[in-house]
N, C-alpha and C positions, 0 to 999 in steps of 0.2 A: 504494500500500500504506500510505503514511503516513496518509492520510485515514481508511482503515479502522481503523488502530491507534488514532487519536485518538477515533473514534466508539466503539470498543470500550472504551477506557479511561474514557470518559464513561458507560459502563454499557449500551451498546447491544449486544445479542447478534447475532453475525454467523454466517451459514452460507455457506461458500464451497465450491464444487465446482471441483476443479482436477486436472490430471494432472501438475502441476509440483511436484516434491519441494521446490524452493526456496520456492515460495509456501506450501506446506503447512507448512513450517518455522516460519511465523509463528503457527500455530494453537496453542491451548491443548489441544485434543483433536483427534485424527485418527482417522477411521473409514475403513477400506478396504473397498470392496465388490467383489464378483465375481459377475456374473450376478444383480445385485440383492440379494445376501445379504451380510451383514457377515462378513468373514473375519478382520479384526483391528481392535482398538481400542486406542489409546494416549492416555493423559492425561499431559501434560508437567507437571513441577513447575517447570521453568525454561523460558523461551521468550524469543524476540526482543522487545525493547521499542523 
């Protein structure tokens, strides 16, 4: 996860697909899907660094 954070801090956009709430907690934006449709979208102001 640290490498992904370093790449993101350097300006690289990351897209991560996960079922892990812990890993999703590192994201700036979380989009939840159900049957291929967006059901929720959250944009964090504060996130793990």
